[in-house]
C-alpha positions as CSV (number, residue, x, y, z in Angstrom):
1,M,-39.4,-34.7,-10.6
2,K,-42.2,-34.4,-13.1
3,L,-41.5,-32.8,-16.5
4,D,-44.4,-32.6,-18.8
5,C,-45.3,-30.5,-21.9
6,Q,-43.7,-27.4,-20.3
7,R,-40.2,-29.0,-20.6
8,R,-39.4,-27.0,-23.7
9,E,-39.8,-23.8,-21.7
10,I,-37.1,-24.9,-19.2
11,M,-34.3,-23.1,-21.0
12,P,-32.0,-21.2,-21.5
13,H,-29.4,-20.3,-18.9
14,V,-26.7,-17.8,-19.7
15,E,-23.6,-17.3,-17.5
16,I,-21.5,-14.2,-18.0
17,K,-18.0,-14.1,-16.5
18,C,-16.2,-10.8,-16.1
19,F,-13.6,-9.1,-14.1
20,P,-14.8,-7.6,-10.8
21,G,-15.8,-4.0,-10.6
22,R,-19.3,-3.7,-12.1
23,T,-22.0,-2.2,-9.9
24,E,-25.1,-4.2,-9.0
25,E,-27.1,-1.8,-11.1
26,Q,-24.9,-2.5,-14.1
27,K,-25.2,-6.2,-13.6
28,Q,-29.0,-5.9,-13.3
29,I,-29.4,-3.8,-16.4
30,C,-27.1,-6.2,-18.3
31,A,-29.2,-9.2,-17.2
32,E,-32.5,-7.5,-18.1
33,K,-31.3,-6.5,-21.6
34,L,-29.8,-9.9,-22.3
35,T,-32.9,-11.6,-21.1
36,E,-35.0,-9.7,-23.6
37,V,-32.6,-10.5,-26.5
38,V,-32.3,-14.2,-25.6
39,A,-36.0,-14.7,-25.3
40,E,-36.8,-12.9,-28.6
41,T,-33.9,-14.6,-30.5
42,L,-34.4,-18.1,-29.2
43,G,-38.2,-17.9,-29.1
44,C,-38.9,-18.6,-25.5
45,R,-40.6,-16.8,-22.6
46,I,-38.8,-14.2,-20.6
47,S,-39.7,-16.2,-17.6
48,S,-37.8,-19.2,-19.0
49,V,-34.5,-17.3,-19.2
50,S,-32.0,-17.3,-16.3
51,I,-28.8,-15.1,-16.2
52,A,-25.9,-15.5,-13.9
53,I,-23.0,-13.0,-13.6
54,R,-19.8,-14.4,-12.1
55,E,-16.9,-12.2,-11.3
56,I,-13.4,-13.8,-11.9
57,A,-10.3,-12.1,-10.7
58,E,-8.0,-10.9,-13.5
59,E,-5.1,-13.1,-12.3
60,D,-7.4,-16.1,-12.5
61,W,-8.9,-15.4,-15.9
62,K,-6.5,-17.5,-18.0
63,T,-6.8,-20.6,-15.9
64,E,-10.5,-20.3,-14.9
65,V,-12.0,-19.0,-18.2
66,W,-9.5,-19.1,-21.1
67,D,-8.0,-22.5,-20.5
68,R,-11.2,-24.2,-19.2
69,E,-13.9,-22.7,-21.3
70,I,-12.8,-20.6,-24.3
71,V,-10.1,-22.8,-25.8
72,P,-12.0,-26.1,-25.5
73,A,-15.3,-24.5,-26.8
74,G,-14.2,-24.8,-30.4
75,E,-17.0,-24.4,-32.8
76,N,-19.5,-23.8,-30.0
77,L,-17.8,-20.4,-29.3
78,Y,-20.0,-18.2,-31.5
79,K,-18.3,-14.9,-30.5
80,K,-14.5,-15.2,-30.1
81,P,-12.7,-12.7,-27.9
82,G,-10.4,-10.1,-29.5
83,Y,-7.5,-11.2,-27.3
84,S,-5.3,-14.2,-26.9
85,Y,-2.9,-15.8,-24.5
86,E,-0.8,-17.5,-27.2
């Protein structure tokens, strides 16, 4: 795979995890708005941004998201949730 001077444009990827129940239209609008903010804030092209939205069942949230991602994120978690499992 050849990566040349365009390498700096191969970023960023954002993954949103949420409970099921949002419509496809809501997810599309969220992705579009988030793409604009990410591109403007991080100084990259809109075409360089990718957004994934993954639905996680409420009963799986603690083990799949809280324990595996939120707790270990530490100082990399720039926006902490307003809830806790402790």
